[in-house]
Backbone as a printed PyTorch tensor [residue, N CA C, xyz], in Angstrom:
tensor([[[64.2880, 40.3480, 17.0610],
         [64.2310, 39.7250, 15.7680],
         [63.4240, 37.9890, 15.6110]],

        [[62.6550, 37.9880, 15.0310],
         [61.7860, 36.6830, 15.2570],
         [62.9340, 35.9190, 14.0830]],

        [[62.7510, 34.7980, 14.3570],
         [63.1590, 33.8620, 13.1510],
         [62.3050, 32.5150, 13.0910]],

        [[61.3640, 32.3700, 11.7100],
         [60.6340, 31.2860, 11.6800],
         [60.9290, 30.1540, 10.5550]],

        [[61.1790, 28.9410, 11.1060],
         [61.6290, 28.1690, 10.1690],
         [60.5630, 26.8970,  9.8880]],

        [[60.3750, 26.4720,  8.9050],
         [59.5140, 25.5680,  8.3080],
         [57.8170, 25.5610,  8.3060]],

        [[57.4310, 24.4270,  8.0450],
         [56.0020, 24.5590,  7.6950],
         [55.3190, 24.3430,  8.9630]],

        [[56.0520, 23.8160, 10.4020],
         [55.6640, 23.8830, 11.4040],
         [55.8260, 25.1850, 12.0690]],

        [[56.2550, 26.0540, 11.6170],
         [56.4860, 27.6550, 11.7780],
         [56.9860, 27.4650, 13.4750]],

        [[58.2880, 26.7940, 13.4960],
         [58.7820, 26.7540, 14.9440],
         [59.3900, 27.9790, 14.7870]],

        [[59.4590, 28.5340, 15.8540],
         [59.7680, 30.1380, 15.9680],
         [60.9290, 30.3480, 17.1090]],

        [[61.5800, 31.3860, 17.3920],
         [62.4660, 31.5690, 18.1380],
         [63.1320, 32.8320, 17.8390]],

        [[63.8630, 33.7610, 19.3370],
         [64.3450, 34.8720, 19.2370],
         [65.3210, 34.7230, 18.4540]],

        [[66.1540, 35.9800, 18.0590],
         [67.2710, 35.7560, 17.4950],
         [68.1670, 36.9840, 18.1440]],

        [[69.4530, 36.7170, 18.1350],
         [70.4270, 37.7470, 19.1310],
         [71.3510, 37.6790, 17.6200]],

        [[71.7420, 39.2140, 17.3650],
         [72.3800, 39.7680, 16.2380],
         [73.5340, 40.2970, 17.1540]],

        [[74.7320, 39.6880, 16.4410],
         [75.8830, 40.6880, 17.1520],
         [76.9300, 40.4880, 15.7780]],

        [[77.8350, 41.2020, 15.8590],
         [78.6350, 41.9450, 14.6150],
         [78.2610, 41.0750, 13.0240]],

        [[77.1030, 41.1420, 12.7210],
         [76.5030, 40.7490, 11.6540],
         [76.2890, 39.2860, 11.1780]],

        [[76.1120, 38.4270, 12.4370],
         [75.8890, 37.2850, 12.8800],
         [74.6600, 36.9200, 13.7110]],

        [[73.5270, 36.2660, 13.1630],
         [72.6400, 35.8670, 14.4740],
         [72.6220, 34.4120, 14.4410]],

        [[72.0500, 34.2650, 16.0850],
         [72.2560, 32.7460, 16.8110],
         [70.8980, 32.9100, 17.5840]],

        [[70.1240, 31.6310, 17.3280],
         [68.6730, 31.7320, 17.9190],
         [68.7470, 30.0880, 19.0620]],

        [[67.7780, 29.7520, 19.0730],
         [67.9390, 28.4040, 20.1000],
         [67.5540, 27.1890, 18.8610]],

        [[67.5170, 25.9530, 19.3660],
         [67.7890, 25.0260, 18.3760],
         [66.4400, 25.0380, 18.0860]],

        [[66.2750, 25.0070, 16.5430],
         [65.0490, 24.5670, 15.9470],
         [64.7400, 22.9650, 15.8800]],

        [[63.0640, 23.1660, 16.1950],
         [62.7410, 21.5990, 16.6060],
         [63.4060, 20.6950, 17.7290]],

        [[63.9520, 21.2990, 18.8470],
         [64.8370, 20.5080, 19.4580],
         [63.6520, 19.1070, 19.8570]],

        [[62.6400, 19.0680, 20.1310],
         [61.9940, 18.2080, 20.2990],
         [61.6790, 17.5090, 19.2870]],

        [[61.7590, 17.1620, 18.0700],
         [61.8480, 16.7930, 16.7280],
         [62.3110, 15.1140, 16.6870]],

        [[61.3090, 14.2830, 16.0780],
         [62.0650, 12.6930, 16.3690],
         [63.0420, 12.7140, 15.3120]],

        [[63.2250, 13.7710, 14.7720],
         [64.3780, 13.6210, 13.3930],
         [64.5840, 14.9750, 12.7780]],

        [[65.9910, 15.4290, 12.8790],
         [66.3820, 16.7020, 12.4800],
         [65.4840, 17.1850, 11.1570]],

        [[65.0540, 18.3830, 10.9010],
         [64.2630, 18.5020,  9.6780],
         [65.3130, 18.5490,  8.2820]],

        [[65.0880, 18.3650,  7.5650],
         [65.6130, 18.0260,  6.4400],
         [65.0000, 18.7320,  4.7990]],

        [[65.7460, 19.0100,  3.5440],
         [65.3710, 19.2070,  2.4350],
         [64.8180, 20.8000,  2.1430]],

        [[63.8190, 21.1720,  1.3010],
         [63.5990, 22.8530,  1.4710],
         [62.6640, 23.0040,  2.5900]],

        [[63.1500, 24.1650,  3.0470],
         [62.3540, 24.5950,  4.3600],
         [62.2810, 26.0750,  4.4000]],

        [[61.0270, 26.6670,  4.3900],
         [60.5340, 28.0260,  4.3870],
         [61.4380, 28.9410,  5.6880]],

        [[62.2010, 29.8140,  5.1590],
         [62.7060, 30.6490,  6.6390],
         [62.1410, 32.1180,  6.4630]],

        [[61.5990, 32.6560,  7.4270],
         [61.4000, 34.0780,  7.6220],
         [62.0430, 34.8760,  8.7870]],

        [[62.2480, 35.9520,  8.3010],
         [62.7360, 36.9470,  9.2330],
         [61.7490, 38.2330,  9.4080]],

        [[61.5320, 38.1960, 10.7930],
         [60.6590, 39.8050, 11.5230],
         [61.0780, 40.5590, 12.4100]],

        [[61.4900, 42.0060, 12.0520],
         [61.5070, 42.3060, 12.9220],
         [61.1160, 44.3520, 12.8800]],

        [[60.6910, 44.6940, 14.0940],
         [60.4330, 45.9340, 14.0200],
         [61.2900, 47.1450, 14.9420]],

        [[61.2800, 47.8090, 14.4150],
         [62.1450, 48.8860, 14.9600],
         [61.5510, 50.2050, 15.8830]],

        [[61.1900, 49.5810, 17.0910],
         [60.8050, 50.5280, 18.1730],
         [61.3770, 50.1420, 19.3890]],

        [[60.6670, 50.5940, 20.5930],
         [61.6860, 50.3680, 21.8690],
         [61.0360, 49.4350, 22.5130]],

        [[60.1410, 48.5800, 21.8820],
         [59.6180, 47.3620, 22.6400],
         [60.0280, 46.1210, 21.8970]],

        [[61.1380, 46.4280, 20.4380],
         [61.3750, 45.1630, 20.0390],
         [63.0840, 45.0290, 20.2600]],

        [[63.5890, 46.7030, 20.0500],
         [65.1840, 46.7560, 19.6230],
         [65.4450, 47.8610, 20.9300]],

        [[66.9420, 47.5430, 21.6090],
         [67.1370, 48.4690, 22.6130],
         [67.7540, 49.7490, 21.8810]],

        [[68.2390, 50.5150, 22.8080],
         [68.3280, 52.4790, 22.4410],
         [69.9280, 51.9020, 21.4140]],

        [[70.4280, 51.1730, 21.7300],
         [71.9040, 51.1610, 21.1440],
         [71.1960, 50.9430, 19.4650]],

        [[70.5980, 49.9990, 19.3030],
         [70.3130, 49.6020, 17.8080],
         [69.6740, 50.5310, 17.1230]],

        [[68.4150, 50.9560, 18.1550],
         [67.5640, 52.5590, 17.5800],
         [68.5960, 53.5930, 17.3010]],

        [[69.6300, 53.9200, 17.8130],
         [70.2970, 54.8190, 17.5350],
         [71.0130, 54.6810, 15.9130]],

        [[70.9270, 53.1280, 15.8110],
         [71.7140, 53.0330, 14.2530],
         [70.9930, 52.7940, 13.5450]],

        [[69.5040, 52.2240, 13.4170],
         [68.3120, 52.3190, 12.5920],
         [67.5780, 53.2100, 12.3430]],

        [[67.4010, 54.1000, 13.4520],
         [66.7240, 55.3680, 13.6140],
         [65.2790, 54.4420, 14.4670]],

        [[64.2280, 55.6250, 14.7600],
         [63.2080, 55.1030, 15.4870],
         [62.4190, 54.8970, 14.1900]],

        [[61.6510, 53.8930, 14.4300],
         [60.9540, 52.9060, 12.8590],
         [61.7420, 52.6140, 11.9640]],

        [[62.9100, 52.2830, 12.0270],
         [63.6800, 52.1320, 11.5740],
         [63.6980, 52.9110, 10.0010]],

        [[64.0530, 54.1860, 10.2320],
         [64.2280, 55.4180,  9.0790],
         [65.2010, 55.2750,  8.5870]],

        [[66.4980, 55.1500,  9.1770],
         [67.7030, 54.7820,  8.4440],
         [68.0480, 53.5480,  7.3750]],

        [[66.9540, 52.8540,  7.6220],
         [67.3570, 51.4050,  6.8030],
         [66.6850, 51.6480,  5.3960]],

        [[67.3400, 50.9080,  4.6480],
         [67.5680, 50.8390,  3.1420],
         [67.3730, 49.8070,  2.3790]],

        [[66.7390, 49.1970,  1.1900],
         [66.5790, 48.3910,  0.1920],
         [65.5650, 47.2750,  0.8110]],

        [[65.6140, 45.7970, -0.4500],
         [64.0180, 45.4270, -0.5180],
         [63.7760, 44.5520,  0.5590]],

        [[64.8550, 44.4380,  1.6660],
         [64.1510, 43.6240,  2.9990],
         [63.5560, 44.4260,  3.8400]],

        [[63.1340, 45.6710,  3.7270],
         [62.3210, 46.3880,  4.6890],
         [60.9060, 46.7930,  4.1270]],

        [[59.9450, 46.7580,  4.8740],
         [58.9690, 47.2010,  3.9330],
         [58.1740, 48.1420,  4.7210]],

        [[57.5440, 49.1320,  4.4000],
         [56.4940, 49.9420,  4.8490],
         [55.6050, 49.4620,  5.6270]],

        [[55.1370, 49.9520,  7.0420],
         [54.0880, 49.2920,  7.9280],
         [52.8250, 49.8180,  7.0130]],

        [[52.8910, 50.8610,  6.8430],
         [51.6870, 51.6180,  6.0710],
         [52.2420, 52.3130,  4.9780]],

        [[52.2050, 51.3750,  3.7170],
         [52.3790, 51.9880,  1.9060],
         [51.9550, 53.4010,  1.5600]],

        [[50.7110, 53.6710,  2.3820],
         [50.3360, 54.7900,  1.6660],
         [51.1970, 56.3030,  2.4420]],

        [[51.7290, 56.1570,  3.6370],
         [52.4160, 57.5170,  4.0920],
         [53.8740, 57.2980,  3.9620]],

        [[54.3450, 58.1200,  3.2150],
         [55.8580, 58.5970,  2.7750],
         [56.6330, 58.2540,  4.0710]],

        [[56.5150, 58.4080,  5.1130],
         [57.5920, 58.8230,  6.2030],
         [56.8280, 57.2590,  7.4380]],

        [[56.0850, 56.3030,  6.9580],
         [56.1500, 55.0930,  7.3490],
         [57.1590, 54.3130,  7.9190]],

        [[56.6800, 53.8200,  9.2510],
         [57.6760, 52.9620,  9.7280],
         [58.1880, 52.0490,  8.8240]],

        [[59.2120, 51.2700,  8.9800],
         [59.6920, 50.1870,  8.0650],
         [59.9390, 49.2220,  8.9610]],

        [[59.4930, 47.6950,  8.5420],
         [59.9660, 46.2320,  9.1760],
         [60.7290, 45.5730,  8.4300]],

        [[61.2370, 44.7680,  9.0030],
         [61.8190, 43.5320,  8.2590],
         [60.8730, 42.4490,  8.2770]],

        [[60.7520, 42.3670,  6.8150],
         [59.7160, 41.1120,  6.5910],
         [60.6440, 40.2790,  5.5110]],

        [[60.8490, 39.3160,  5.5150],
         [61.6030, 38.4910,  4.7140],
         [61.7100, 37.1480,  4.7600]],

        [[61.2870, 36.7310,  3.1920],
         [61.1510, 35.2660,  3.5210],
         [62.2810, 34.3110,  2.3560]],

        [[62.8520, 33.1300,  2.8120],
         [63.7290, 32.7370,  1.9490],
         [63.6780, 31.3990,  2.0630]],

        [[64.0930, 30.6890,  1.1990],
         [63.9950, 29.0410,  1.0080],
         [65.3890, 28.4340,  1.1810]],

        [[65.5670, 27.7290,  2.2480],
         [66.6780, 26.9900,  2.5850],
         [66.9900, 25.6460,  2.0570]],

        [[67.7230, 25.2630,  1.6820],
         [68.2910, 23.7490,  1.6560],
         [68.9200, 23.0440,  2.8550]],

        [[67.8940, 22.2110,  3.6760],
         [68.6320, 21.6220,  4.8280],
         [69.4150, 20.5030,  4.3740]],

        [[70.7760, 20.3700,  4.8000],
         [71.2590, 18.7770,  4.2350],
         [70.5010, 17.4970,  4.9070]],

        [[70.9560, 16.3970,  4.0670],
         [70.4610, 15.4910,  4.6300],
         [71.0890, 14.6830,  5.9620]],

        [[70.6330, 13.9530,  6.8940],
         [70.9900, 13.4750,  7.7370],
         [72.2180, 12.4870,  7.3900]],

        [[72.8770, 11.5590,  8.0550],
         [73.6410, 10.5950,  7.8570],
         [73.2060,  9.3300,  9.1390]],

        [[72.5030,  8.2930,  8.5000],
         [72.0800,  7.0480,  9.0270],
         [72.4170,  7.5610, 10.8070]],

        [[73.7330,  7.5400, 10.9300],
         [74.3150,  7.6510, 12.1580],
         [73.3050,  8.5990, 13.1940]],

        [[73.4050,  9.9710, 12.9130],
         [72.9180, 10.8510, 13.1730],
         [71.2420, 10.4000, 13.5540]],

        [[70.6920, 10.0820, 12.5060],
         [69.4350,  9.4300, 12.3930],
         [69.0710,  8.5270, 13.8330]],

        [[69.7270,  7.3140, 14.1500],
         [69.9570,  6.2430, 14.8350],
         [70.1940,  7.0710, 15.9820]],

        [[71.1310,  8.4770, 16.3520],
         [71.0510,  8.3720, 17.7580],
         [70.0910,  9.4270, 18.0860]],

        [[69.4040, 10.2420, 17.2320],
         [67.9510, 11.1510, 17.2480],
         [66.9900,  9.9920, 17.5270]],

        [[67.0600,  8.8670, 16.9690],
         [65.9010,  8.0590, 17.4400],
         [65.7770,  7.2690, 19.1460]],

        [[67.0020,  7.0110, 19.2440],
         [67.5210,  6.5330, 20.5830],
         [66.7300,  7.7680, 21.6260]],

        [[67.7000,  8.3030, 21.2010],
         [67.3140, 10.0150, 22.5450],
         [65.6050,  9.9860, 22.3660]],

        [[64.9010, 10.0430, 21.5050],
         [63.5970, 10.3530, 21.7690],
         [63.2430,  9.0460, 22.3320]],

        [[63.5340,  7.5820, 22.0440],
         [62.8030,  6.6250, 22.7640],
         [62.3140,  6.5710, 23.7240]],

        [[60.9800,  6.4010, 24.1880],
         [60.0790,  5.6880, 25.5580],
         [60.5160,  4.6370, 25.6810]],

        [[61.4520,  3.8080, 26.2960],
         [61.8570,  2.4970, 26.3350],
         [60.7200,  1.1830, 27.4650]],

        [[60.2210,  0.3780, 27.1230],
         [60.0720, -0.6490, 28.3270],
         [60.3960, -1.7520, 28.8300]],

        [[60.0590, -1.9270, 29.9650],
         [60.9110, -2.7340, 30.5940],
         [59.5910, -3.9810, 30.9110]],

        [[59.7370, -5.3260, 30.3500],
         [58.6210, -6.2020, 30.8310],
         [58.2500, -6.4410, 32.2690]],

        [[56.8350, -6.5600, 32.4220],
         [56.6140, -6.1580, 33.6790],
         [56.6220, -4.7530, 34.4970]],

        [[57.2430, -3.9960, 34.0390],
         [57.2920, -2.8540, 34.6590],
         [56.3960, -1.8720, 33.7490]],

        [[56.9180, -1.7820, 32.7850],
         [56.0620, -0.5200, 31.6700],
         [56.7800, -0.0570, 31.1970]],

        [[56.2530,  0.9200, 30.5210],
         [56.6580,  2.0730, 29.6350],
         [57.2740,  3.2260, 30.1170]],

        [[58.7270,  3.6830, 29.9610],
         [58.9950,  5.1600, 30.6040],
         [58.8250,  5.9830, 30.4250]],

        [[58.0790,  7.0330, 31.6260],
         [57.4770,  8.0840, 30.9730],
         [58.1130,  9.3010, 30.4050]],

        [[59.4630,  8.8520, 30.3660],
         [60.4390,  9.9600, 29.7460],
         [61.5230,  9.3290, 29.0240]],

        [[61.9640, 10.4550, 28.1710],
         [62.4370,  9.4260, 26.4380],
         [63.9870,  9.4600, 27.4900]],

        [[64.5840,  8.7230, 26.4030],
         [66.3060,  8.1580, 26.9520],
         [66.9330,  9.1900, 27.3920]],

        [[66.5160, 10.4810, 26.4380],
         [67.6720, 11.7200, 26.5860],
         [66.9650, 12.5130, 27.5330]],

        [[66.0830, 12.3140, 28.0710],
         [65.5080, 12.6750, 29.6040],
         [66.3280, 12.4810, 30.7500]],

        [[65.9450, 11.1390, 30.6850],
         [66.6100,  9.8730, 31.6350],
         [68.2180, 10.6940, 31.8770]],

        [[68.6890, 10.1540, 30.8900],
         [70.4110, 10.5580, 30.8020],
         [70.4850, 12.3870, 31.6750]],

        [[69.7370, 13.0360, 31.3070],
         [69.4750, 14.4810, 31.5890],
         [69.3230, 14.1420, 33.1840]],

        [[68.4090, 13.4980, 33.4750],
         [68.1470, 13.3260, 35.2560],
         [69.4100, 12.6390, 35.8550]],

        [[70.1900, 11.8650, 35.5240],
         [71.0100, 11.3660, 36.1260],
         [72.2950, 12.0360, 36.2870]],

        [[72.8310, 13.2070, 34.8410],
         [73.7380, 13.8960, 34.8490],
         [73.8820, 15.4940, 35.5270]],

        [[72.9560, 15.7150, 36.1890],
         [72.7990, 16.7880, 36.8480],
         [73.9110, 17.0130, 38.2270]],

        [[74.5520, 18.1900, 38.2060],
         [75.5610, 18.4680, 39.3140],
         [74.9510, 18.2420, 40.4000]],

        [[76.2040, 17.2450, 41.2080],
         [76.0020, 16.3150, 42.5080],
         [75.9460, 15.0980, 42.2950]],

        [[75.3560, 14.5060, 41.2760],
         [75.6430, 13.3510, 41.1920],
         [76.8430, 12.1860, 40.8640]],

        [[77.7400, 13.2460, 40.5860],
         [78.8940, 12.6400, 40.4360],
         [78.8170, 11.9580, 38.8700]],

        [[77.6850, 11.8200, 38.1620],
         [77.7320, 11.5570, 36.6800],
         [78.0790, 12.2720, 35.7470]],

        [[78.6120, 12.7020, 34.8450],
         [78.8390, 13.7320, 33.8660],
         [79.1190, 12.9960, 32.6020]],

        [[78.8090, 13.6620, 31.7110],
         [79.0470, 13.3310, 29.9660],
         [80.6120, 13.1690, 29.6230]],

        [[80.9140, 12.3460, 29.1230],
         [82.2240, 11.9330, 28.4040],
         [82.8410, 12.4320, 27.0220]],

        [[82.1680, 11.3410, 26.3110],
         [82.5420, 11.3640, 24.8960],
         [81.1630, 11.8320, 23.8740]],

        [[80.2100, 11.6250, 24.9480],
         [78.6950, 11.7360, 24.5290],
         [78.2160, 10.5400, 23.7590]],

        [[77.5530, 10.7980, 23.0880],
         [76.7890, 10.0540, 21.8020],
         [77.4190,  9.6330, 20.4380]],

        [[77.3300,  8.4900, 20.2020],
         [77.9680,  7.8670, 19.1730],
         [76.9140,  6.5410, 18.3210]],

        [[77.3580,  6.5310, 16.7290],
         [76.7250,  5.0370, 16.1310],
         [77.2410,  4.4040, 15.2150]],

        [[77.1230,  3.2660, 15.4550],
         [78.2060,  2.5970, 14.7510],
         [77.3030,  1.4820, 13.8420]],

        [[77.4930,  1.1520, 12.6510],
         [76.5090,  0.1370, 11.7620],
         [76.5620, -0.7480, 12.4680]],

        [[75.3860, -1.8100, 12.3840],
         [75.4800, -3.1840, 13.3190],
         [74.7380, -4.7610, 12.0740]],

        [[74.7210, -3.9200, 11.1010],
         [73.5030, -4.7480, 10.3270],
         [73.2320, -3.9310,  8.8920]],

        [[72.3110, -4.4150,  8.3710],
         [71.5440, -3.5270,  6.9170],
         [71.2050, -2.2730,  7.5700]],

        [[69.8980, -2.1600,  8.4450],
         [69.3440, -0.7960,  8.8500],
         [69.6960, -0.4640, 10.3270]],

        [[70.3980, -1.5800, 11.4300],
         [70.6180, -1.8180, 12.4620],
         [72.0610, -0.6520, 12.9700]],

        [[71.8040, -0.0190, 13.5890],
         [72.6430,  0.4830, 14.4760],
         [73.4360,  0.1020, 15.9930]],

        [[74.4100,  0.3860, 16.1520],
         [74.7550, -0.0840, 17.8080],
         [75.1030,  1.7110, 18.4670]],

        [[73.6080,  2.2560, 18.7290],
         [74.0350,  3.8310, 19.3120],
         [74.8400,  3.3780, 20.9020]],

        [[75.5960,  4.6320, 21.3360],
         [76.6920,  4.3520, 22.5530],
         [76.3150,  5.5700, 23.3010]],

        [[76.6490,  5.7500, 24.7170],
         [76.4820,  7.0710, 25.2260],
         [77.3100,  6.6070, 26.3570]],

        [[78.5480,  7.8740, 26.1610],
         [79.6480,  7.6960, 26.9360],
         [79.6670,  8.6550, 27.8610]],

        [[79.6090,  7.9490, 29.1660],
         [79.7680,  9.2830, 30.3430],
         [80.5800,  8.8200, 31.6870]],

        [[80.6030,  9.5390, 32.6470],
         [81.9980,  9.5480, 33.3550],
         [81.0400,  9.3930, 34.8950]],

        [[81.2070,  7.8890, 35.5550],
         [80.0860,  7.8480, 36.8420],
         [81.0160,  7.9790, 38.1210]],

        [[81.1260,  9.0430, 38.4350],
         [82.0360,  9.7130, 39.7810],
         [83.4420,  8.6610, 39.5720]],

        [[83.6830,  8.2680, 40.7630],
         [85.0500,  7.3560, 41.2440],
         [85.0390,  6.4170, 40.1070]],

        [[83.7870,  5.6910, 39.9290],
         [84.0250,  4.5280, 39.0400],
         [84.6290,  4.6480, 37.4810]],

        [[84.5290,  6.0630, 37.2040],
         [85.5770,  6.1920, 35.5990],
         [84.3410,  6.1980, 35.0860]],

        [[85.0810,  6.0180, 33.4570],
         [84.4160,  5.9080, 32.2820],
         [83.2700,  4.6950, 32.1770]],

        [[82.1590,  4.5720, 31.6300],
         [80.8690,  3.7300, 31.3630],
         [80.1030,  4.1800, 30.2980]],

        [[79.7680,  3.1960, 29.6990],
         [78.5820,  3.1210, 28.1950],
         [77.5800,  2.5590, 28.8200]],

        [[76.5420,  3.5330, 28.0710],
         [75.2520,  2.7950, 28.0720],
         [74.9730,  2.7000, 26.5090]],

        [[74.4080,  1.7250, 25.8890],
         [74.2860,  0.8950, 24.4280],
         [72.8610,  0.5620, 24.4200]],

        [[72.2770,  0.8700, 22.9970],
         [71.3420,  0.2500, 22.7020],
         [71.4270, -0.1730, 21.4250]],

        [[70.2950, -0.9530, 20.8160],
         [70.2130, -1.2370, 19.1890],
         [69.0800, -0.8480, 18.7910]],

        [[69.2390, -0.2380, 17.3120],
         [67.9200,  0.6390, 16.9150],
         [68.2210,  0.3260, 15.1530]],

        [[66.9310, -0.1660, 14.8990],
         [66.7440, -0.2480, 13.4410],
         [66.0510,  1.1860, 12.6680]],

        [[67.1190,  1.9400, 12.2470],
         [66.2250,  3.0820, 11.6770],
         [65.3260,  3.2460, 10.6160]],

        [[65.1510,  1.8360, 10.1510],
         [64.1230,  1.8780,  8.7350],
         [62.3860,  1.4640, 10.1760]],

        [[62.5510,  0.7030, 11.2940],
         [61.5580,  0.4900, 11.9940],
         [61.1650,  1.6820, 12.9480]],

        [[62.6500,  1.9760, 13.2880],
         [62.5300,  2.6550, 14.3470],
         [62.7160,  1.8680, 16.3060]],

        [[62.8390,  1.0330, 15.5400],
         [62.6090, -0.3530, 16.8590],
         [63.7820,  0.2340, 17.9430]],

        [[63.7840,  0.2160, 19.3340],
         [64.7240,  0.8100, 19.8730],
         [65.0240, -0.5320, 21.0320]],

        [[66.1760, -1.0900, 21.3640],
         [66.4930, -2.0090, 22.1770],
         [67.6220, -1.9830, 23.2960]],

        [[67.7330, -2.2510, 24.3210],
         [68.8520, -2.2340, 25.0210],
         [69.6820, -3.1840, 25.1570]]])
């Protein structure tokens, strides 16, 4: 099944088990999580290219066992046409807290060092490079944010630095201007 979310048509395959579906993260690289009303589309074909034998044994080849308004005929002029799932909905995504906004801005920031230049990778990518197995560095409590002024937040990443123990990297971020500093 395909699940397509939002105007930018972020798309992922979805796995369904016991009536619940799971997909990859939508807009993983977005500067901020999506909020507000978003379009959601589900699409699935019922053939061997899209479904395994177990699913086809339940829904029938071409979706012959499926009923309901979520399913449409691929060729409405033919009475025994294959069926597809082709359904659209509108979701209301909740607003994000200022703390979440602060963390996301820092994660996506490409910081500059005077006299050296701007990093080619984001803060989150840099942390990922340092926490690969074998480095001795691993996540601890992870990300957090605390208010530090009107639109300022102190963002922290807690990690374990091998034998040195627990440590914390911190940044300051203005969630209005999206300016991040160390």
